[in-house]
N, C-alpha and C positions, 0 to 999 in steps of 0.2 A: 333205626332212627335216621337212616341216610337214604340218599338216592331218590327214587321215584316217590316213595312214601312221604319223605320230607317235603318235596316240591308240592305234592298233591295237598297235604294237610295245611301247609303254610299258605299256599295259594287260596285255599278255601277260606282262610281267615284274613285275607289281605284287606278286606273292607274294614275290619275292626282295627287293624294296624294303621290304616290311613285315617280312620276316625280319631284314634288316639293322637296321631300327629297333628291333625287339624285343630283339635281342641287346644293342644299345647301352643300351636302357632297363634291362635286367636287370643291366648292369655299369657303373653310373655312376661317374664320377670328377670331383671338383671341380677348380676352377681351379688350374692348376699341377701337377696330379697325373695328367694324361691319358695316361700312358705306355701302358697296356693298350689304351685307346681308339685312340691313334695307331698302335699296332702292328697292331690289327685293320683299321684303314683302309688301312695300308700293304700288308697281306696281300691285302686285297680288290682294291686297285688293281693289284697285281702279277698276281693271278689274271685280271684283265680285260685284261692285256697292257700295262700302263703300267710306267714306270720311276720309281716314286715317290721323292721326295727329302725330307729332313728339315731343319727349322730347329730347332736345339736338340733336346730329347728329346720334345717334345709337339706340334710342328706338322708337318704333312705337306702336300706339294704335288706336283703333276704337271702336265705340259703335253702337249697334243696339237695336231697341225697343223704344216704345214711353212712356210707363208708366209701373208701377209695380216694384216689387223687382229687385234689381240690383245684378247680379252675375258676378264676375270677373274670367276670365280664363287666365292663364299665360303660355307662352312658353319662355324658355331661348334660345339664339341664338349663343353663342360664342363657338368657337372651342378651341383646345389645341395646345401648341407648341411641336408637336410630328411629326416625319417623318412617314408617313403611310406605312405599310407593309401588308395591308389586301388582296391585289391582286384582289379587285373588279374592274370591268370595268369602274366604275364611281369614281375611287379613286381621292384623292386630287390632284388638279393641282397646288397647292401652296407648294413649298418646305418647309419642317419643320412645316407645319400646317396640322391639321387633326381633323375631328369630331370623337373623340374617346370616347365620352360619351353619344351620342344620342341626342344632342341638335338639330341637323338637323332634326331628326324625330319629336321632340317636336314641332318645328316650322311648319313642314308640316302637322302634325295632327291638329294643331290649325287652320291653313288655311283651312283644310278640314271641320272643325266645322263651320268656318266663311261662307264657301260655302253653307253648308246645311242650316244654320240659315237664310242666305239671301234669299234662295229659298223658305223659309217658313215664311218670314217676316210677312205676314198678319195674321198668326196664333200664333204669339208669345204672351205668357202670362206674360212677364216681359221684363227686359232689360239685355243685356250682354255687358260687357266691355272686349275687346280682348287686351291683353297686350303681346307685343313681346319685351322681355327684353334682354339687353346686359349684359355682364360681370358677369355672375354667378360664374365663376371659380376662380375669383381673389378677395379676400376681399379688400375693404368693400362690394363689390358686387353691381350689378346694382339695385337690389330690393330696397335697402334703399333710393337711390336717387329718385326712382320713387314714393315711399311713400311720401318723402319730397316734391315732385312736385305735390302731390295731387291726384295721380291716384287711391288711395284707398278711396278717399272721397266719401261718400254716398254708398259704397259697403256693401251689406247685407251679402254676402257669397263669398268665393274665393275657387277655385278648380284648381289643377294642376296635371300633370302626369310626371313621369320620367321612361325612359326605364330601363329594368332590364334583363341582359343576364343570370342571375342565375335562372330566373323563366321561365316556359314554355309558349309558345304562347297560349292565351286563358285564362290566369290567371291574376288577379289583386291583388297585395299585399296591404292591407289597414288595418290600425290599429288605435285605438283611443289612445289619450295621447301622451307622448313623443315618437317621431318616429325617428328623426335624432338629432345629438348631437351638443352641444356647440363645435365649432371647433376652438381652440385657437392655437396660435403659440408662441414659446418662443425661446430665445437665451441666452446662458450664455457666458459672456466674462471673460476669466481668465487672470489675470495679475500676472506674475511671475517675476523671476529674471534670465535672460539668462546667458549663459557662455559656456565654452569649454566642449565638451563631455567627456574629460578625467578628469574633476574636478567637478563632480556633487554635491560634498558636499558644494560648495560655491554658489549654485544656488537654485532657487525655480522653478522646472520644470513644465511649464504650460501644456505641453502635458501629463505628468503623471497625473496632477490634472484632466484634461479633460477626460482622459481614465478612471480614477476611478469614475468620475461623471457619465459616461455612465452606468457603472454597478450599481452604487448606485441609480440613478434616476429610473431605472427599478424596483428597490425594493419598490419604492413608491407605485406602483400599486400592486405588488405581496404580500407586507407585511403590507401596511399602509392604505388600503382601504377595504371597505366592499365587499366581493366577490359577493354579490347579487346586488351591485350597479355598473353597467357597466362603465368601464373606459378603455381607451387605451392611452398609452404613447409611442411615437416613437421618437428616435433620428435619424434624417435624414442626417445630415452632421456634420463633425468634421474637423476642419482645424487648423493647427499649425506647426510651424517650417519652416526653410528655407534651411537647409543642414543636411546631415547625421551625422555630428560630432559637431553640435551646439545644445545646450540645449535651447529650445524656451522660450522666455519671454512672449509670448502671445499665446493664443489658443481660439478658438471659437467653440461652438457646438450649433446646432439648432434642434428643434424638434416641435412636435405637441402633444397636449393633448386633448382628447375628453371625455366629460362628459355629463350626462343627467339631471343634476340638478345644480342650481346656488350655493347651499351650498357646494357640492363636488368640483365644479369648484374653488371656493375661497379657500377652505381648501388645495387643491393640489397646487394652486399657492403659498400659504404661505410655504408649505412643501418644494417645489422645491427651493424657495429662501433661506430657512434655510439650507437645505442640501448643496447647492452650496457654501454658505458662510463658513460652518463648515469644509467641505472637503478641501477647499482652505486654510483656516487658519491652518489646520493640517500640511500643507506642506510649510507654510510660504508665501503663495500667497494670492491673493484677487480674488473675483469673483463677478460679477454684473449680475443680472437677468434682462432681457428685455422681457416683457410679452405683447403680443398683443391679445386682445379679438377678436375672429373671429365671425362667424355667431352664433346667439343664438340657443338654443335648439328649434327644430321644434315640435310643439304640435298640433296634430289633435283634432278637436272638436268631442267629443264622440257622440253627437246627429247627427251631420252631417255624421259621419262614419256609424252609424246605418242606416240612411236614404239612403245613397249611396249604401251601401252593399246590402240592401234589394231590392232596385230598380233594380240594375244591375243583381242581381241573379234572380229576378222575370222575367225580360225580357230575361233571358238566354243569355245575351251578354257576360259575363265573369264569370269565377269561382273565387270567392273571397277567398283569403287566408290571415289570420291575420298576421302571422309571428311575428318576434321579432324586437325590436328596432335595428337600424343600427347606428354605430358610425361615419358614414360619416356626412358631414354637407352640408346645402343648404340654400341659402339666401331667399328661399320661406318662411322661418321662419318669416321674417319681415312682409310679407303680413298677416300671421296668427296672428300677434300681433294686427293688425288693424281690422280684421273681422274674425268671425268663418269660418272654412272651413276644407279642407283636402288635403293632398298630397299623391298620391298613386303611386305604382310601377307596370308598365305594362310589363308582361312577353314577351320577344322577343328572347328567347334562340335559337340560330341557330342549325344546324345539329350537332349530336354528333361528338366529335372529332374536332370541329371547334369553340369551345367556348374560347374566350380570354376575359379577364376581362376589365371592364371600365378603360379607360386611357391607354390601351395597344395599341401599333402600329398595332396589328393584330385584333383589335376590329371590329366585324361585328354583324349585327342583322338579324333576320328573318323578312323581310318586310311584311309578312302576319299580323304582329301585328299592322301595321299602320292604316288600316281602323277600327280595333277594338278600337284603341285609340281615333279616331275621334268619334266613336259611344259612347264611355264612356264619352267624354266631353259633347256631346249633351244630353245624358241621364242625366248626372250630372246637367246640367243647368235646365232641366225640374224638376228634383227631388228637387233642392234647391229652385226653385220658389214655389213649393208645400209646402216645409218646412217653407218658409217665411210666407205663408198664414196660416199655422197651428199656428205658433208662434203669429201672429197678432190676432188670434181668441181666444187665451188663456185668 
């Protein structure tokens, strides 16, 4: 199931993988709405000879293999609330909805792996659980619910891929240890004393407090954290006031903070709360922090990474690049809390001059990456079965 045979067979099926991806791209559904997507995945799996099962209305899974170690493969399926501007002929047919992060490609590549595995069912040396997951883009995410539903029960290893338009086709970014961040959300509610714009001395200006907080909170990262400990803090929204000549009694700002360790996460949460309180008090106002923990830090297993990188390089399927941690978040982290595994980034950078970032309305990928992703998933399964055997013999 490896080497030249794998490349030859998946390459021969590349048009089907691309067709799957284009259908999903043209019919995007956002988190919690993936019913049509799930139905299409279920139909495709049944046509390939599987007996797909559902968790709720939006999650699909299937299993292949009779005995041996169990490897889980995951693809997320949800799109984003974005109006597409890519100009591709298979663009979204749903106003205000777009696959702008590559989840359509993830789903198609996993269907490609399911296709290959089914055609080689008699030769399988273990079991594979195929997980098509909804709602990755919106916390608490679909992964946690599927873990709670038992889809990671009995899994020895888990593996997943994410498209990356910053990496060239033919490359796979894969690193051990912390790879994606704790992705938390916070809001600060400022309570002041409103009044007339001509008489600011009798008020506690909530907008002024919020504005100073924006500047002060960015100092938390610039002056209060270790520069060798990656942290990102962003204030995304600020709202306050109702008229040009009225001093606002309320204001609200919202942001996100990304960290790679639990200790830094908790330290920054406390610092933000203290700073909000003290700045507000200085102006005679009050402030309340509302903090929501998002996806946990995603940690790749070092032994799994070594095994996957070695196998993929040996088979000349992809060029492995270790890269640096990324302060984005992904709910694949929940799967990695249940079983050792890895999450890797598949290069799909399009032609020069046509690169738009993830979550952009102009996001496009080079579809030549799709069969490579399917090959990586299949090779990953083989590698992890072999690693399970080595661990059992220790």
